[in-house]
C-alpha positions in Angstrom: 75.3 50.6 65.8 76.2 49.9 62.2 79.7 50.2 60.8 78.9 53.2 58.6 77.2 55.1 61.5 80.1 54.2 63.8 82.6 55.6 61.2 80.4 58.7 60.8 80.4 59.3 64.6 84.2 58.8 64.6 84.6 61.2 61.7 82.5 63.8 63.4 84.4 63.5 66.7 87.8 63.7 65.0 86.6 66.8 63.1 85.5 68.4 66.3 88.8 67.6 68.0 90.8 69.0 65.0 88.6 72.1 65.0 88.9 72.8 68.8 92.4 71.6 69.8 95.4 73.8 68.8 98.2 71.6 67.6 96.0 68.8 66.3 95.7 69.5 62.6 94.5 67.9 59.4 95.8 69.1 56.1 94.8 66.4 53.7 91.9 65.8 51.3 88.5 64.2 52.0 89.6 60.7 51.1 92.7 61.0 53.3 90.4 62.1 56.1 88.3 59.0 55.4 91.4 56.8 55.6 92.4 58.4 58.9 88.9 57.7 60.3 89.1 54.1 59.2 92.5 53.7 60.8 91.2 55.3 64.0 88.2 52.9 64.0 90.5 49.9 63.4 92.8 51.1 66.2 89.9 51.5 68.6 88.7 48.0 67.6 92.0 46.1 67.7 94.6 48.1 69.7 92.5 49.7 72.4 91.2 46.4 73.9 94.8 45.1 74.1 96.0 48.2 75.8 93.1 48.1 78.2 93.9 44.5 79.1 97.6 45.2 79.6 97.0 48.2 81.7 94.1 46.8 83.7 95.9 47.0 87.1 96.7 50.7 86.5 93.1 51.3 85.4 91.8 49.8 88.6 94.2 51.7 90.8 93.3 55.0 89.1 89.6 54.2 89.1 89.4 54.4 85.3 91.2 57.6 84.8 94.1 55.8 83.0 91.6 55.1 80.2 92.2 58.7 79.1 95.9 57.9 78.6 94.9 54.7 76.7 92.7 56.8 74.4 95.6 59.3 73.9 98.0 56.4 73.1 95.6 55.1 70.4 95.2 58.6 68.9 99.0 59.0 69.0 99.3 55.7 67.1 96.9 57.0 64.5 98.8 60.3 64.2 102.1 58.3 63.7 100.6 56.1 61.1 99.1 59.1 59.3 102.6 60.6 59.2 104.1 57.5 57.8 101.5 57.2 55.1 101.3 61.0 54.5 97.6 61.3 55.3 97.6 64.8 56.8 96.9 64.3 60.5 99.5 65.9 62.6 100.0 66.7 66.3 102.5 69.1 67.8 103.0 67.1 71.0 101.8 64.1 72.9 100.8 65.8 76.2 98.8 68.8 75.0 97.5 68.2 71.5 97.1 64.4 71.5 96.0 64.1 75.1 93.4 66.9 74.8 92.4 65.6 71.4 91.7 62.2 72.9 89.6 63.8 75.6 87.6 65.8 73.0 87.1 62.8 70.8 85.8 60.8 73.8 83.4 63.4 74.8 82.2 64.1 71.3 81.7 60.4 70.6 79.7 60.1 73.7 77.5 63.0 72.9 77.0 62.0 69.2 76.1 58.4 70.4 73.5 59.9 72.7 72.0 62.0 69.9 72.0 59.5 67.0 69.8 56.4 67.0 71.3 53.0 67.7 69.4 51.1 65.1 67.8 48.7 67.6 
């Protein structure tokens, strides 16, 4: 999948999560949203594999369920960076808003990747 299509899928999934989850909000402009999507894509590309490697024993013990927590940690990092750089993505709390937002983003990304062509 190309970088642009991957960013479009991430943007759509984040938009769905912001729309569905109470407490996960975006109040910025379109270019700030684009920056948040790029930060989320970079965090998924760089930080997520490191967290997966470091938490591999816990992931194995929980039969992969801990990956939801890893996704929530990556989303919380993006929310934190968005707050530092005043990009407009906010979360009212880690457990409900960010955790459920990560679940919605994961499901929406999976569905959007099923619907959209891979380019192969």
